[in-house]
N, CA, C and O of each residue as an XYZ file, in Angstrom:
464
protein
N    -114.840     32.814    -23.987
C    -114.719     31.393    -24.215
C    -116.006     30.849    -24.830
O    -117.117     31.292    -24.536
N    -115.798     29.895    -25.671
C    -116.949     29.250    -26.288
C    -117.502     28.188    -25.346
O    -116.814     27.714    -24.442
N    -118.730     27.836    -25.573
C    -119.394     26.837    -24.735
C    -118.641     25.502    -24.771
O    -118.528     24.830    -23.746
N    -118.137     25.123    -25.921
C    -117.410     23.860    -26.057
C    -116.146     23.855    -25.195
O    -115.830     22.839    -24.577
N    -115.420     24.975    -25.146
C    -114.204     25.077    -24.325
C    -114.537     24.965    -22.843
O    -113.790     24.349    -22.082
N    -115.644     25.552    -22.433
C    -116.069     25.486    -21.034
C    -116.406     24.042    -20.658
O    -116.050     23.584    -19.572
N    -117.075     23.340    -21.533
C    -117.432     21.933    -21.270
C    -116.159     21.090    -21.155
O    -116.067     20.238    -20.271
N    -115.192     21.311    -22.021
C    -113.930     20.548    -21.958
C    -113.206     20.824    -20.659
O    -112.739     19.890    -20.006
N    -113.099     22.090    -20.265
C    -112.423     22.446    -19.004
C    -113.160     21.828    -17.822
O    -112.530     21.309    -16.900
N    -114.481     21.879    -17.841
C    -115.275     21.293    -16.764
C    -115.052     19.781    -16.671
O    -114.960     19.244    -15.568
N    -114.966     19.089    -17.807
C    -114.695     17.644    -17.809
C    -113.317     17.339    -17.232
O    -113.156     16.378    -16.479
N    -112.333     18.147    -17.578
C    -110.980     17.945    -17.050
C    -110.963     18.142    -15.539
O    -110.358     17.347    -14.819
N    -111.613     19.181    -15.054
C    -111.669     19.448    -13.615
C    -112.369     18.295    -12.891
O    -111.897     17.849    -11.845
N    -113.476     17.812    -13.431
C    -114.193     16.689    -12.805
C    -113.350     15.416    -12.794
O    -113.372     14.672    -11.814
N    -112.613     15.160    -13.864
C    -111.747     13.983    -13.909
C    -110.645     14.092    -12.855
O    -110.316     13.104    -12.198
N    -110.078     15.275    -12.692
C    -109.036     15.480    -11.666
C    -109.597     15.275    -10.264
O    -108.964     14.635     -9.425
N    -110.784     15.819    -10.012
C    -111.405     15.642     -8.697
C    -111.732     14.173     -8.423
O    -111.562     13.700     -7.299
N    -112.192     13.462     -9.428
C    -112.467     12.034     -9.258
C    -111.181     11.274     -8.959
O    -111.172     10.382     -8.111
N    -110.093     11.620     -9.649
C    -108.799     10.976     -9.394
C    -108.306     11.247     -7.985
O    -107.816     10.337     -7.315
N    -108.429     12.486     -7.525
C    -108.020     12.819     -6.155
C    -108.868     12.080     -5.123
O    -108.356     11.601     -4.112
N    -110.178     11.993     -5.394
C    -111.055     11.255     -4.482
C    -110.684      9.785     -4.400
O    -110.684      9.198     -3.317
N    -110.368      9.190     -5.540
C    -109.958      7.785     -5.567
C    -108.647      7.589     -4.802
O    -108.507      6.613     -4.065
N    -107.698      8.493     -4.965
C    -106.419      8.384     -4.247
C    -106.631      8.477     -2.743
O    -106.023      7.718     -1.988
N    -107.479      9.390     -2.297
C    -107.750      9.535     -0.860
C    -108.462      8.300     -0.314
O    -108.174      7.857      0.798
N    -109.379      7.749     -1.084
C    -110.102      6.561     -0.643
C    -109.160      5.384     -0.492
O    -109.229      4.660      0.501
N    -108.270      5.179     -1.476
C    -107.312      4.070     -1.408
C    -106.324      4.260     -0.273
O    -105.934      3.286      0.371
N    -105.910      5.493     -0.013
C    -104.963      5.751      1.076
C    -105.603      5.470      2.432
O    -104.910      5.107      3.382
N    -106.912      5.636      2.526
C    -107.606      5.413      3.791
C    -107.870      3.951      4.094
O    -108.188      3.603      5.231
N    -107.744      3.090      3.097
C    -107.982      1.664      3.320
C    -106.834      1.065      4.123
O    -105.668      1.377      3.886
N    -107.176      0.205      5.070
C    -106.162     -0.488      5.866
C    -105.556     -1.588      5.017
O    -106.273     -2.451      4.511
N    -104.252     -1.564      4.858
C    -103.602     -2.594      4.062
C    -102.448     -3.196      4.861
O    -101.902     -2.564      5.766
N    -102.101     -4.396      4.517
C    -100.962     -5.032      5.158
C     -99.832     -5.105      4.150
O    -100.012     -5.537      3.011
N     -98.687     -4.680      4.587
C     -97.489     -4.736      3.763
C     -96.550     -5.753      4.401
O     -95.878     -5.460      5.390
N     -96.511     -6.944      3.826
C     -95.667     -7.994      4.370
C     -94.234     -7.787      3.911
O     -93.966     -7.584      2.726
N     -93.327     -7.840      4.859
C     -91.906     -7.692      4.604
C     -91.239     -9.020      4.923
O     -91.553     -9.654      5.930
N     -90.324     -9.436      4.067
C     -89.639    -10.719      4.241
C     -88.198    -10.513      4.670
O     -87.517     -9.600      4.204
N     -87.750    -11.373      5.560
C     -86.335    -11.458      5.895
C     -85.841    -12.752      5.277
O     -86.255    -13.841      5.676
N     -84.957    -12.627      4.306
C     -84.488    -13.769      3.526
C     -83.040    -14.064      3.896
O     -82.184    -13.180      3.855
N     -82.781    -15.310      4.255
C     -81.425    -15.786      4.547
C     -81.008    -16.662      3.375
O     -81.555    -17.747      3.177
N     -80.054    -16.197      2.612
C     -79.657    -16.790      1.330
C     -80.900    -16.853      0.443
O     -81.376    -15.793      0.036
N     -81.441    -17.984      0.126
C     -82.629    -18.051     -0.731
C     -83.872    -18.509      0.019
O     -84.868    -18.887     -0.598
N     -83.819    -18.477      1.345
C     -84.924    -19.004      2.155
C     -85.525    -17.903      3.028
O     -84.794    -17.187      3.713
N     -86.838    -17.768      3.007
C     -87.516    -16.802      3.876
C     -87.501    -17.361      5.295
O     -88.068    -18.423      5.553
N     -86.856    -16.649      6.210
C     -86.759    -17.136      7.589
C     -87.731    -16.427      8.525
O     -88.036    -16.922      9.610
N     -88.218    -15.255      8.093
C     -89.157    -14.523      8.934
C     -89.907    -13.513      8.072
O     -89.391    -13.050      7.055
N     -91.107    -13.180      8.478
C     -91.862    -12.134      7.800
C     -92.577    -11.308      8.857
O     -92.830    -11.775      9.968
N     -92.899    -10.074      8.492
C     -93.601     -9.198      9.424
C     -94.438     -8.192      8.652
O     -94.209     -7.940      7.469
N     -95.406     -7.626      9.348
C     -96.260     -6.590      8.771
C     -95.595     -5.246      9.027
O     -95.320     -4.900     10.176
N     -95.336     -4.491      7.974
C     -94.658     -3.206      8.105
C     -95.494     -2.189      8.868
O     -94.961     -1.191      9.354
N     -96.795     -2.429      8.980
C     -97.675     -1.492      9.676
C     -97.799     -1.792     11.168
O     -98.524     -1.098     11.882
N     -97.096     -2.822     11.643
C     -97.122     -3.192     13.054
C     -95.727     -3.016     13.638
O     -94.777     -3.670     13.208
N     -95.612     -2.132     14.616
C     -94.310     -1.882     15.237
C     -93.809     -3.136     15.949
O     -94.587     -3.883     16.542
N     -92.491     -3.354     15.879
C     -91.918     -4.520     16.529
C     -90.420     -4.596     16.340
O     -89.817     -3.744     15.688
N     -89.829     -5.624     16.917
C     -88.397     -5.877     16.823
C     -88.210     -7.354     16.488
O     -88.763     -8.221     17.166
N     -87.434     -7.642     15.448
C     -87.257     -9.009     14.968
C     -85.774     -9.355     14.946
O     -84.952     -8.570     14.473
N     -85.441    -10.525     15.456
C     -84.049    -10.973     15.569
C     -83.787    -12.077     14.544
O     -84.603    -12.981     14.368
N     -82.634    -11.989     13.871
C     -82.280    -12.975     12.848
C     -80.802    -13.322     12.991
O     -79.969    -12.453     13.249
N     -80.491    -14.607     12.820
C     -79.100    -15.067     12.818
C     -78.619    -15.202     11.382
O     -79.343    -15.700     10.520
N     -77.394    -14.756     11.130
C     -76.818    -14.862      9.796
C     -75.518    -15.639      9.815
O     -75.190    -16.286     10.809
N     -74.766    -15.576      8.704
C     -73.491    -16.287      8.598
C     -72.431    -15.722      9.536
O     -71.694    -16.480     10.167
N     -72.350    -14.411      9.630
C     -71.298    -13.751     10.394
C     -71.704    -13.503     11.840
O     -70.873    -13.535     12.747
N     -72.985    -13.257     12.037
C     -73.505    -12.958     13.372
C     -75.007    -12.754     13.288
O     -75.679    -13.365     12.457
N     -75.524    -11.903     14.142
C     -76.967    -11.672     14.168
C     -77.266    -10.207     13.880
O     -76.375     -9.359     13.853
N     -78.542     -9.942     13.666
C     -78.987     -8.561     13.513
C     -80.434     -8.465     13.939
O     -81.158     -9.461     13.948
N     -80.853     -7.265     14.291
C     -82.236     -6.997     14.665
C     -82.832     -6.032     13.652
O     -82.160     -5.123     13.166
N     -84.104     -6.247     13.345
C     -84.840     -5.350     12.460
C     -85.893     -4.657     13.313
O     -86.764     -5.305     13.894
N     -85.803     -3.330     13.379
C     -86.784     -2.545     14.127
C     -87.815     -1.998     13.146
O     -87.462     -1.447     12.104
N     -89.095     -2.155     13.488
C     -90.197     -1.663     12.670
C     -90.940     -0.602     13.470
O     -91.343     -0.830     14.611
N     -91.112      0.558     12.853
C     -91.813      1.654     13.531
C     -92.436      2.573     12.483
O     -91.768      2.992     11.537
N     -93.709      2.879     12.656
C     -94.425      3.810     11.774
C     -94.337      3.402     10.305
O     -94.075      4.243      9.445
N     -94.552      2.132     10.013
C     -94.536      1.585      8.647
C     -93.179      1.691      7.970
O     -93.098      1.672      6.742
N     -92.116      1.801      8.751
C     -90.745      1.834      8.224
C     -89.914      0.833      9.019
O     -90.294      0.468     10.131
N     -88.798      0.388      8.473
C     -87.939     -0.564      9.170
C     -86.484     -0.238      8.881
O     -86.149      0.370      7.864
N     -85.624     -0.663      9.811
C     -84.181     -0.518      9.628
C     -83.464     -1.557     10.484
O     -84.061     -2.176     11.364
N     -82.178     -1.734     10.213
C     -81.366     -2.720     10.918
C     -80.653     -2.045     12.087
O     -80.101     -0.953     11.951
N     -80.676     -2.720     13.238
C     -79.933     -2.266     14.408
C     -79.226     -3.472     15.015
O     -79.561     -4.616     14.707
N     -78.268     -3.218     15.860
C     -77.556     -4.266     16.619
C     -77.006     -5.373     15.724
O     -77.069     -6.547     16.086
N     -76.471     -5.014     14.568
C     -75.958     -6.034     13.666
C     -74.504     -6.357     14.004
O     -73.730     -5.496     14.420
N     -74.172     -7.607     13.812
C     -72.802     -8.067     13.997
C     -72.257     -8.394     12.617
O     -72.541     -9.449     12.049
N     -71.469     -7.465     12.093
C     -70.805     -7.655     10.805
C     -69.654     -6.648     10.722
O     -69.637     -5.682     11.486
N     -68.708     -6.847      9.829
C     -67.502     -6.028      9.826
C     -67.695     -4.558      9.457
O     -67.028     -3.702     10.039
N     -68.572     -4.235      8.524
C     -68.633     -2.857      8.056
C     -69.930     -2.118      8.379
O     -70.003     -0.913      8.139
N     -70.930     -2.765      8.898
C     -72.203     -2.168      9.331
C     -72.920     -1.417      8.202
O     -73.623     -0.439      8.457
N     -72.747     -1.863      6.980
C     -73.382     -1.207      5.836
C     -74.898     -1.291      5.914
O     -75.590     -0.338      5.557
N     -75.417     -2.411      6.374
C     -76.880     -2.563      6.417
C     -77.512     -1.559      7.387
O     -78.608     -1.065      7.121
N     -76.857     -1.251      8.486
C     -77.390     -0.256      9.418
C     -77.286      1.144      8.821
O     -78.126      2.002      9.091
N     -76.269      1.369      8.021
C     -76.079      2.685      7.395
C     -77.079      2.942      6.274
O     -77.213      4.077      5.817
N     -77.783      1.903      5.823
C     -78.781      2.078      4.761
C     -79.998      2.853      5.247
O     -80.768      3.365      4.434
N     -80.182      2.945      6.552
C     -81.254      3.757      7.120
C     -82.620      3.101      7.068
O     -82.756      1.894      6.873
N     -83.624      3.942      7.250
C     -85.008      3.485      7.285
C     -85.513      3.211      5.877
O     -85.188      3.940      4.940
N     -86.306      2.160      5.734
C     -86.885      1.774      4.446
C     -88.408      1.713      4.563
O     -88.962      1.537      5.648
N     -89.070      1.866      3.404
C     -90.519      1.715      3.307
C     -90.821      0.832      2.100
O     -89.915      0.479      1.346
N     -92.076      0.479      1.919
C     -92.443     -0.358      0.776
C     -92.242      0.367     -0.548
O     -92.149     -0.281     -1.590
N     -92.171      1.688     -0.535
C     -91.970      2.449     -1.759
C     -90.515      2.499     -2.208
O     -90.239      2.848     -3.356
N     -89.575      2.154     -1.322
C     -88.156      2.199     -1.680
C     -87.837      1.178     -2.761
O     -88.501      0.147     -2.869
N     -86.820      1.471     -3.559
C     -86.489      0.582     -4.677
C     -85.316     -0.344     -4.375
O     -85.044     -1.255     -5.157
N     -84.620     -0.138     -3.268
C     -83.518     -1.013     -2.893
C     -83.819     -1.702     -1.568
O     -84.319     -1.062     -0.644
N     -83.524     -2.990     -1.459
C     -83.727     -3.691     -0.184
C     -82.576     -3.394      0.767
O     -81.562     -2.820      0.368
N     -82.738     -3.784      2.012
C     -81.615     -3.759      2.951
C     -80.900     -5.091      2.786
O     -81.518     -6.151      2.875
N     -79.598     -5.031      2.546
C     -78.813     -6.251      2.385
C     -77.634     -6.243      3.341
O     -76.899     -5.260      3.440
N     -77.469     -7.345      4.037
C     -76.287     -7.561      4.872
C     -75.526     -8.713      4.216
O     -75.789     -9.885      4.483
N     -74.593     -8.355      3.367
C     -73.863     -9.356      2.582
C     -73.080    -10.329      3.470
O     -73.142    -11.534      3.229
N     -72.337     -9.853      4.497
C     -71.590    -10.813      5.331
C     -72.488    -11.847      6.020
O     -72.079    -12.988      6.236
N     -73.718    -11.435      6.364
C     -74.642    -12.353      7.029
C     -75.531    -13.116      6.049
O     -76.204    -14.067      6.446
N     -75.546    -12.720      4.785
C     -76.387    -13.383      3.794
C     -77.860    -13.085      3.964
O     -78.704    -13.917      3.630
N     -78.185    -11.891      4.487
C     -79.574    -11.538      4.793
C     -80.032    -10.387      3.910
O     -79.309     -9.411      3.710
N     -81.251    -10.519      3.383
C     -81.894     -9.461      2.613
C     -83.262     -9.202      3.220
O     -83.977    -10.143      3.565
N     -83.632     -7.931      3.356
C     -84.930     -7.548      3.910
C     -85.660     -6.759      2.827
O     -85.194     -5.705      2.396
N     -86.820     -7.282      2.385
C     -87.517     -6.677      1.252
C     -89.014     -6.943      1.324
O     -89.448     -7.869      2.010
N     -89.810     -6.134      0.617
C     -91.253     -6.374      0.576
C     -91.572     -7.718     -0.100
O     -90.882     -8.126     -1.034
N     -92.607     -8.388      0.374
C     -93.018     -9.676     -0.196
C     -93.445     -9.534     -1.643
O     -93.322    -10.485     -2.415
N     -93.939     -8.384     -2.026
C     -94.396     -8.177     -3.399
C     -93.256     -8.324     -4.395
O     -93.498     -8.620     -5.565
N     -92.027     -8.124     -3.959
C     -90.862     -8.275     -4.849
C     -90.654     -9.740     -5.233
O     -90.177    -10.033     -6.329
N     -91.007    -10.651     -4.344
C     -90.844    -12.076     -4.617
C     -91.868    -12.554     -5.640
O     -91.623    -13.520     -6.363
N     -93.016    -11.879     -5.700
C     -94.090    -12.267     -6.600
C     -93.826    -11.794     -8.020
O     -94.361    -12.356     -8.975
N     -92.996    -10.752     -8.162
C     -92.751    -10.173     -9.494
C     -91.801    -10.978    -10.311
O     -91.503    -10.613    -11.448
C-alpha cells in the first residue's frame, strides 16, 4: 500500500470512531420523551415515556388506561368494541404509528409529532 492509501484508511477509521463516540455520548444523556394523549383535537394528558406509570383517560365509548414501563407504553383495560388499540402492542418514540382508539376518539403519540 502506498502512504496516501494508508492515510485515507486511517482518516476513515478515525471518522468512524468519532461517530461511534458521539452516538454513545448522546445515548448516555438523560432525555425526556413527552407523550401526548389526544382526545379528538385536544391534548388531555401528557407523560414522560421514561417514567413508569399508569394513566387513565375517558373517551367517547368508554375509558382506557395507558401503562408506561421501561420507556414503552401500551393500552390496557380499554372499553371499546374491537380492542384494536390494545392489540397494537407496546410503542416507543421510534415507532412510526401512534396508538389510536377510534371508537373513543383517542390518539397516543410523541409530542414531537405535534411540532412537525
